[in-house]
C-alpha positions in Angstrom: 11.6 -12.5 -0.6 15.0 -14.1 -0.7 18.0 -11.8 0.1 21.7 -12.1 0.7 24.0 -9.6 2.4 26.1 -7.4 0.1 29.7 -8.4 -0.1 31.6 -7.9 3.2 28.6 -6.9 5.3 27.0 -8.6 8.3 23.3 -7.7 8.4 21.2 -8.3 11.5 17.8 -10.1 11.1 15.7 -8.4 13.8 13.0 -11.2 13.8 15.5 -14.1 14.3 17.9 -12.0 16.3 20.9 -13.2 14.4 22.9 -12.3 11.3 21.7 -13.0 7.8 23.8 -15.9 6.5 26.1 -15.3 3.5 24.1 -17.9 1.5 20.9 -15.8 2.1 17.5 -16.3 3.7 13.9 -15.8 2.9 12.5 -12.7 4.7 9.2 -10.9 4.9 9.4 -7.7 2.9 8.7 -5.0 5.5 10.1 -1.6 6.2 13.3 -2.9 7.6 14.2 -5.1 4.6 13.0 -2.4 2.1 15.5 0.0 3.7 18.3 -2.6 3.6 17.6 -3.0 -0.1 17.4 0.7 -0.8 20.7 1.3 1.0 22.4 -1.6 -0.8 23.1 -3.6 2.4 21.3 -6.6 0.9 20.7 -7.8 -2.6 17.6 -9.8 -3.9 18.7 -13.2 -4.9 17.5 -16.6 -6.0 17.8 -19.5 -3.4 20.2 -22.2 -4.4 18.5 -25.5 -5.3 19.1 -28.3 -2.8 22.0 -30.5 -3.8 23.4 -28.0 -6.2 27.1 -27.3 -5.6 28.4 -23.8 -6.3 
């Protein structure tokens, strides 16, 4: 699953031991990420295609 942090939040990725980047990251949907989604700390997103400028 690909997620991005909600606006203005820094979310810890416990497996990588760093913060989820603003552009998002693919994560394994487990209890931790389900809770972040339910709390609104992260949002499910679609990864940007390589070479696409925002």
